[in-house]
N, CA, C and O atoms as a Maestro MAE file, in Angstrom:
{
 s_m_m2io_version
 :::
 2.0.0
}

f_m_ct {
 s_m_title
 :::
 protein
 m_atom[204] {
  # First column is atom index #
  i_m_mmod_type
  r_m_x_coord
  r_m_y_coord
  r_m_z_coord
  i_m_residue_number
  s_m_chain_name
  s_m_pdb_residue_name
  s_m_pdb_atom_name
  i_m_atomic_number
  :::
  1 25 -44.240 18.791 69.933 1 A "UNK " " N  " 7
  2 3 -42.652 18.929 69.498 1 A "UNK " " CA " 6
  3 2 -42.316 17.741 68.794 1 A "UNK " " C  " 6
  4 15 -42.689 16.624 69.150 1 A "UNK " " O  " 8
  5 25 -41.560 17.993 67.723 2 A "UNK " " N  " 7
  6 3 -40.813 16.902 66.609 2 A "UNK " " CA " 6
  7 2 -40.805 15.558 66.904 2 A "UNK " " C  " 6
  8 15 -40.454 15.308 68.057 2 A "UNK " " O  " 8
  9 25 -41.016 14.854 66.385 3 A "UNK " " N  " 7
  10 3 -40.029 13.231 66.765 3 A "UNK " " CA " 6
  11 2 -39.093 13.454 66.335 3 A "UNK " " C  " 6
  12 15 -38.856 14.473 65.686 3 A "UNK " " O  " 8
  13 25 -38.052 12.273 66.661 4 A "UNK " " N  " 7
  14 3 -36.763 12.100 66.288 4 A "UNK " " CA " 6
  15 2 -36.701 12.141 64.812 4 A "UNK " " C  " 6
  16 15 -35.982 12.915 64.181 4 A "UNK " " O  " 8
  17 25 -37.415 11.354 64.351 5 A "UNK " " N  " 7
  18 3 -37.391 11.277 62.612 5 A "UNK " " CA " 6
  19 2 -37.627 12.064 62.227 5 A "UNK " " C  " 6
  20 15 -36.932 12.154 61.215 5 A "UNK " " O  " 8
  21 25 -38.450 13.173 62.338 6 A "UNK " " N  " 7
  22 3 -38.544 14.515 61.922 6 A "UNK " " CA " 6
  23 2 -37.333 15.370 62.014 6 A "UNK " " C  " 6
  24 15 -37.294 16.367 61.294 6 A "UNK " " O  " 8
  25 25 -36.335 15.107 62.811 7 A "UNK " " N  " 7
  26 3 -35.515 15.939 62.638 7 A "UNK " " CA " 6
  27 2 -34.203 15.738 62.686 7 A "UNK " " C  " 6
  28 15 -33.258 16.467 62.987 7 A "UNK " " O  " 8
  29 25 -34.364 13.794 62.078 8 A "UNK " " N  " 7
  30 3 -33.119 13.240 62.149 8 A "UNK " " CA " 6
  31 2 -32.124 13.571 61.063 8 A "UNK " " C  " 6
  32 15 -31.076 12.925 61.091 8 A "UNK " " O  " 8
  33 25 -32.299 14.576 59.999 9 A "UNK " " N  " 7
  34 3 -31.404 14.853 59.508 9 A "UNK " " CA " 6
  35 2 -30.080 15.492 59.843 9 A "UNK " " C  " 6
  36 15 -28.909 15.193 59.609 9 A "UNK " " O  " 8
  37 25 -30.930 16.882 60.730 10 A "UNK " " N  " 7
  38 3 -30.244 17.801 61.693 10 A "UNK " " CA " 6
  39 2 -29.353 16.544 62.612 10 A "UNK " " C  " 6
  40 15 -28.124 16.493 62.558 10 A "UNK " " O  " 8
  41 25 -29.989 15.792 63.252 11 A "UNK " " N  " 7
  42 3 -29.030 15.284 64.690 11 A "UNK " " CA " 6
  43 2 -28.056 14.319 63.666 11 A "UNK " " C  " 6
  44 15 -26.868 14.334 63.987 11 A "UNK " " O  " 8
  45 25 -28.311 13.703 62.790 12 A "UNK " " N  " 7
  46 3 -27.082 12.868 61.972 12 A "UNK " " CA " 6
  47 2 -25.627 13.991 61.719 12 A "UNK " " C  " 6
  48 15 -24.460 13.605 61.787 12 A "UNK " " O  " 8
  49 25 -26.062 15.417 61.425 13 A "UNK " " N  " 7
  50 3 -25.352 16.539 61.442 13 A "UNK " " CA " 6
  51 2 -24.379 16.965 62.552 13 A "UNK " " C  " 6
  52 15 -23.203 17.279 62.368 13 A "UNK " " O  " 8
  53 25 -25.131 16.929 63.920 14 A "UNK " " N  " 7
  54 3 -24.554 17.194 64.902 14 A "UNK " " CA " 6
  55 2 -24.205 16.536 65.948 14 A "UNK " " C  " 6
  56 15 -23.847 17.021 67.021 14 A "UNK " " O  " 8
  57 25 -24.342 14.868 65.534 15 A "UNK " " N  " 7
  58 3 -24.224 13.852 66.722 15 A "UNK " " CA " 6
  59 2 -22.846 13.702 67.172 15 A "UNK " " C  " 6
  60 15 -21.935 13.975 66.391 15 A "UNK " " O  " 8
  61 25 -22.573 13.243 68.505 16 A "UNK " " N  " 7
  62 3 -21.430 13.284 68.943 16 A "UNK " " CA " 6
  63 2 -21.074 12.195 69.522 16 A "UNK " " C  " 6
  64 15 -20.647 12.528 70.627 16 A "UNK " " O  " 8
  65 25 -20.983 10.664 69.353 17 A "UNK " " N  " 7
  66 3 -20.640 9.842 70.309 17 A "UNK " " CA " 6
  67 2 -20.544 9.450 71.315 17 A "UNK " " C  " 6
  68 15 -21.159 8.553 71.892 17 A "UNK " " O  " 8
  69 25 -19.284 10.476 71.806 18 A "UNK " " N  " 7
  70 3 -18.452 10.664 72.999 18 A "UNK " " CA " 6
  71 2 -19.244 11.531 74.093 18 A "UNK " " C  " 6
  72 15 -18.724 11.623 75.205 18 A "UNK " " O  " 8
  73 25 -20.334 12.103 73.876 19 A "UNK " " N  " 7
  74 3 -21.081 12.896 74.911 19 A "UNK " " CA " 6
  75 2 -21.778 11.810 75.417 19 A "UNK " " C  " 6
  76 15 -22.209 10.949 74.649 19 A "UNK " " O  " 8
  77 25 -22.007 11.716 77.121 20 A "UNK " " N  " 7
  78 3 -22.658 11.016 77.755 20 A "UNK " " CA " 6
  79 2 -23.591 11.889 79.026 20 A "UNK " " C  " 6
  80 15 -23.245 12.083 80.191 20 A "UNK " " O  " 8
  81 25 -24.837 12.306 78.352 21 A "UNK " " N  " 7
  82 3 -25.197 13.423 79.303 21 A "UNK " " CA " 6
  83 2 -26.723 12.474 79.574 21 A "UNK " " C  " 6
  84 15 -26.969 11.512 78.847 21 A "UNK " " O  " 8
  85 25 -27.524 12.827 80.529 22 A "UNK " " N  " 7
  86 3 -28.684 12.053 81.049 22 A "UNK " " CA " 6
  87 2 -29.805 12.797 80.288 22 A "UNK " " C  " 6
  88 15 -30.906 12.524 80.767 22 A "UNK " " O  " 8
  89 25 -29.859 13.695 79.197 23 A "UNK " " N  " 7
  90 3 -30.640 13.821 78.386 23 A "UNK " " CA " 6
  91 2 -29.989 13.722 76.946 23 A "UNK " " C  " 6
  92 15 -28.806 13.438 76.757 23 A "UNK " " O  " 8
  93 25 -31.004 14.019 75.865 24 A "UNK " " N  " 7
  94 3 -30.385 13.585 74.137 24 A "UNK " " CA " 6
  95 2 -30.216 14.896 73.727 24 A "UNK " " C  " 6
  96 15 -31.144 15.625 73.376 24 A "UNK " " O  " 8
  97 25 -28.797 15.276 73.774 25 A "UNK " " N  " 7
  98 3 -28.614 16.631 73.218 25 A "UNK " " CA " 6
  99 2 -28.547 17.048 72.067 25 A "UNK " " C  " 6
  100 15 -28.510 18.235 71.742 25 A "UNK " " O  " 8
  101 25 -28.516 15.760 71.085 26 A "UNK " " N  " 7
  102 3 -28.704 15.932 69.887 26 A "UNK " " CA " 6
  103 2 -30.232 15.992 69.611 26 A "UNK " " C  " 6
  104 15 -30.532 16.764 68.700 26 A "UNK " " O  " 8
  105 25 -31.060 15.464 70.092 27 A "UNK " " N  " 7
  106 3 -32.356 15.696 69.534 27 A "UNK " " CA " 6
  107 2 -32.790 16.881 70.513 27 A "UNK " " C  " 6
  108 15 -33.740 17.552 70.111 27 A "UNK " " O  " 8
  109 25 -32.425 17.110 71.310 28 A "UNK " " N  " 7
  110 3 -32.479 18.574 71.768 28 A "UNK " " CA " 6
  111 2 -32.325 19.925 70.840 28 A "UNK " " C  " 6
  112 15 -33.182 20.739 70.495 28 A "UNK " " O  " 8
  113 25 -31.272 19.877 70.636 29 A "UNK " " N  " 7
  114 3 -30.030 20.572 69.740 29 A "UNK " " CA " 6
  115 2 -31.568 20.567 68.296 29 A "UNK " " C  " 6
  116 15 -32.352 21.485 68.054 29 A "UNK " " O  " 8
  117 25 -31.498 19.488 67.780 30 A "UNK " " N  " 7
  118 3 -31.635 19.266 66.694 30 A "UNK " " CA " 6
  119 2 -33.561 20.145 66.531 30 A "UNK " " C  " 6
  120 15 -34.068 20.952 65.752 30 A "UNK " " O  " 8
  121 25 -33.995 19.443 67.645 31 A "UNK " " N  " 7
  122 3 -35.438 20.371 67.929 31 A "UNK " " CA " 6
  123 2 -35.509 21.661 67.459 31 A "UNK " " C  " 6
  124 15 -36.201 22.102 66.541 31 A "UNK " " O  " 8
  125 25 -34.416 22.445 68.459 32 A "UNK " " N  " 7
  126 3 -34.302 23.747 68.510 32 A "UNK " " CA " 6
  127 2 -34.084 24.614 66.897 32 A "UNK " " C  " 6
  128 15 -34.661 25.542 66.329 32 A "UNK " " O  " 8
  129 25 -33.073 23.829 66.628 33 A "UNK " " N  " 7
  130 3 -32.494 24.406 65.312 33 A "UNK " " CA " 6
  131 2 -33.954 23.810 63.965 33 A "UNK " " C  " 6
  132 15 -33.817 24.270 62.832 33 A "UNK " " O  " 8
  133 25 -34.707 23.230 64.119 34 A "UNK " " N  " 7
  134 3 -35.814 23.054 63.615 34 A "UNK " " CA " 6
  135 2 -36.470 23.552 63.752 34 A "UNK " " C  " 6
  136 15 -36.876 23.923 62.651 34 A "UNK " " O  " 8
  137 25 -37.358 24.174 64.941 35 A "UNK " " N  " 7
  138 3 -38.289 25.509 65.094 35 A "UNK " " CA " 6
  139 2 -37.681 27.003 64.896 35 A "UNK " " C  " 6
  140 15 -38.351 27.928 64.437 35 A "UNK " " O  " 8
  141 25 -36.152 27.134 65.354 36 A "UNK " " N  " 7
  142 3 -35.675 28.196 64.490 36 A "UNK " " CA " 6
  143 2 -35.860 28.460 63.178 36 A "UNK " " C  " 6
  144 15 -36.176 29.611 62.876 36 A "UNK " " O  " 8
  145 25 -35.661 27.187 61.852 37 A "UNK " " N  " 7
  146 3 -35.904 27.573 60.773 37 A "UNK " " CA " 6
  147 2 -36.816 27.589 60.614 37 A "UNK " " C  " 6
  148 15 -37.111 28.495 59.834 37 A "UNK " " O  " 8
  149 25 -37.827 26.881 61.023 38 A "UNK " " N  " 7
  150 3 -39.268 27.283 60.594 38 A "UNK " " CA " 6
  151 2 -39.741 28.316 60.831 38 A "UNK " " C  " 6
  152 15 -40.623 28.701 60.064 38 A "UNK " " O  " 8
  153 25 -39.285 29.333 62.181 39 A "UNK " " N  " 7
  154 3 -39.744 30.939 62.471 39 A "UNK " " CA " 6
  155 2 -39.543 31.751 61.378 39 A "UNK " " C  " 6
  156 15 -40.216 32.668 60.908 39 A "UNK " " O  " 8
  157 25 -37.960 30.997 60.893 40 A "UNK " " N  " 7
  158 3 -37.356 31.932 60.050 40 A "UNK " " CA " 6
  159 2 -37.613 31.886 58.526 40 A "UNK " " C  " 6
  160 15 -37.057 32.634 57.722 40 A "UNK " " O  " 8
  161 25 -38.477 30.972 58.228 41 A "UNK " " N  " 7
  162 3 -39.302 30.723 56.891 41 A "UNK " " CA " 6
  163 2 -40.396 31.859 56.943 41 A "UNK " " C  " 6
  164 15 -40.604 32.829 56.215 41 A "UNK " " O  " 8
  165 25 -41.125 31.294 58.268 42 A "UNK " " N  " 7
  166 3 -42.317 32.349 58.204 42 A "UNK " " CA " 6
  167 2 -42.352 33.714 58.392 42 A "UNK " " C  " 6
  168 15 -43.276 34.428 58.001 42 A "UNK " " O  " 8
  169 25 -41.026 34.232 59.186 43 A "UNK " " N  " 7
  170 3 -40.378 35.612 59.030 43 A "UNK " " CA " 6
  171 2 -40.255 35.992 57.315 43 A "UNK " " C  " 6
  172 15 -40.793 36.903 56.686 43 A "UNK " " O  " 8
  173 25 -39.425 35.024 56.906 44 A "UNK " " N  " 7
  174 3 -39.134 35.831 55.492 44 A "UNK " " CA " 6
  175 2 -40.924 35.619 54.898 44 A "UNK " " C  " 6
  176 15 -41.267 36.649 54.317 44 A "UNK " " O  " 8
  177 25 -42.023 34.581 54.929 45 A "UNK " " N  " 7
  178 3 -43.148 35.014 54.185 45 A "UNK " " CA " 6
  179 2 -43.819 36.158 54.647 45 A "UNK " " C  " 6
  180 15 -44.499 36.757 53.814 45 A "UNK " " O  " 8
  181 25 -43.769 36.647 55.945 46 A "UNK " " N  " 7
  182 3 -44.251 37.955 56.288 46 A "UNK " " CA " 6
  183 2 -43.753 38.860 55.654 46 A "UNK " " C  " 6
  184 15 -44.489 39.610 55.014 46 A "UNK " " O  " 8
  185 25 -42.541 39.011 55.661 47 A "UNK " " N  " 7
  186 3 -41.521 40.191 55.051 47 A "UNK " " CA " 6
  187 2 -42.126 40.525 53.604 47 A "UNK " " C  " 6
  188 15 -42.571 41.632 53.305 47 A "UNK " " O  " 8
  189 25 -42.081 39.407 52.740 48 A "UNK " " N  " 7
  190 3 -42.665 39.626 51.296 48 A "UNK " " CA " 6
  191 2 -44.009 40.019 51.350 48 A "UNK " " C  " 6
  192 15 -44.491 40.872 50.604 48 A "UNK " " O  " 8
  193 25 -44.543 39.492 52.107 49 A "UNK " " N  " 7
  194 3 -46.200 40.289 52.129 49 A "UNK " " CA " 6
  195 2 -46.193 41.754 52.464 49 A "UNK " " C  " 6
  196 15 -46.930 42.669 52.098 49 A "UNK " " O  " 8
  197 25 -44.931 41.708 53.434 50 A "UNK " " N  " 7
  198 3 -45.246 43.518 53.534 50 A "UNK " " CA " 6
  199 2 -44.642 44.244 52.618 50 A "UNK " " C  " 6
  200 15 -44.722 45.472 52.668 50 A "UNK " " O  " 8
  201 25 -43.821 43.500 51.468 51 A "UNK " " N  " 7
  202 3 -42.952 44.268 50.703 51 A "UNK " " CA " 6
  203 2 -44.226 44.539 49.708 51 A "UNK " " C  " 6
  204 15 -44.089 45.241 48.707 51 A "UNK " " O  " 8
  :::
 }
 m_bond[203] {
  # First column is bond index #
  i_m_from
  i_m_to
  i_m_order
  :::
  1 1 2 1
  2 2 3 1
  3 3 4 2
  4 3 5 1
  5 5 6 1
  6 6 7 1
  7 7 8 2
  8 7 9 1
  9 9 10 1
  10 10 11 1
  11 11 12 2
  12 11 13 1
  13 13 14 1
  14 14 15 1
  15 15 16 2
  16 15 17 1
  17 17 18 1
  18 18 19 1
  19 19 20 2
  20 19 21 1
  21 21 22 1
  22 22 23 1
  23 23 24 2
  24 23 25 1
  25 25 26 1
  26 26 27 1
  27 27 28 2
  28 27 29 1
  29 29 30 1
  30 30 31 1
  31 31 32 2
  32 31 33 1
  33 33 34 1
  34 34 35 1
  35 35 36 2
  36 35 37 1
  37 37 38 1
  38 38 39 1
  39 39 40 2
  40 39 41 1
  41 41 42 1
  42 42 43 1
  43 43 44 2
  44 43 45 1
  45 45 46 1
  46 46 47 1
  47 47 48 2
  48 47 49 1
  49 49 50 1
  50 50 51 1
  51 51 52 2
  52 51 53 1
  53 53 54 1
  54 54 55 1
  55 55 56 2
  56 55 57 1
  57 57 58 1
  58 58 59 1
  59 59 60 2
  60 59 61 1
  61 61 62 1
  62 62 63 1
  63 63 64 2
  64 63 65 1
  65 65 66 1
  66 66 67 1
  67 67 68 2
  68 67 69 1
  69 69 70 1
  70 70 71 1
  71 71 72 2
  72 71 73 1
  73 73 74 1
  74 74 75 1
  75 75 76 2
  76 75 77 1
  77 77 78 1
  78 78 79 1
  79 79 80 2
  80 79 81 1
  81 81 82 1
  82 82 83 1
  83 83 84 2
  84 83 85 1
  85 85 86 1
  86 86 87 1
  87 87 88 2
  88 87 89 1
  89 89 90 1
  90 90 91 1
  91 91 92 2
  92 91 93 1
  93 93 94 1
  94 94 95 1
  95 95 96 2
  96 95 97 1
  97 97 98 1
  98 98 99 1
  99 99 100 2
  100 99 101 1
  101 101 102 1
  102 102 103 1
  103 103 104 2
  104 103 105 1
  105 105 106 1
  106 106 107 1
  107 107 108 2
  108 107 109 1
  109 109 110 1
  110 110 111 1
  111 111 112 2
  112 111 113 1
  113 113 114 1
  114 114 115 1
  115 115 116 2
  116 115 117 1
  117 117 118 1
  118 118 119 1
  119 119 120 2
  120 119 121 1
  121 121 122 1
  122 122 123 1
  123 123 124 2
  124 123 125 1
  125 125 126 1
  126 126 127 1
  127 127 128 2
  128 127 129 1
  129 129 130 1
  130 130 131 1
  131 131 132 2
  132 131 133 1
  133 133 134 1
  134 134 135 1
  135 135 136 2
  136 135 137 1
  137 137 138 1
  138 138 139 1
  139 139 140 2
  140 139 141 1
  141 141 142 1
  142 142 143 1
  143 143 144 2
  144 143 145 1
  145 145 146 1
  146 146 147 1
  147 147 148 2
  148 147 149 1
  149 149 150 1
  150 150 151 1
  151 151 152 2
  152 151 153 1
  153 153 154 1
  154 154 155 1
  155 155 156 2
  156 155 157 1
  157 157 158 1
  158 158 159 1
  159 159 160 2
  160 159 161 1
  161 161 162 1
  162 162 163 1
  163 163 164 2
  164 163 165 1
  165 165 166 1
  166 166 167 1
  167 167 168 2
  168 167 169 1
  169 169 170 1
  170 170 171 1
  171 171 172 2
  172 171 173 1
  173 173 174 1
  174 174 175 1
  175 175 176 2
  176 175 177 1
  177 177 178 1
  178 178 179 1
  179 179 180 2
  180 179 181 1
  181 181 182 1
  182 182 183 1
  183 183 184 2
  184 183 185 1
  185 185 186 1
  186 186 187 1
  187 187 188 2
  188 187 189 1
  189 189 190 1
  190 190 191 1
  191 191 192 2
  192 191 193 1
  193 193 194 1
  194 194 195 1
  195 195 196 2
  196 195 197 1
  197 197 198 1
  198 198 199 1
  199 199 200 2
  200 199 201 1
  201 201 202 1
  202 202 203 1
  203 203 204 2
  :::
 }
}
């Protein structure tokens, strides 16, 4: 799992100081977005290799 430092840029973009929940939703969303971005990049690489 990514550290908060690795996804800090994403966290800064989606941070909402008025949210009060038991988990860190910004961190969770940043990890999800980061992983989806990496998947998308790998998929693009594979598509280029197929062409």
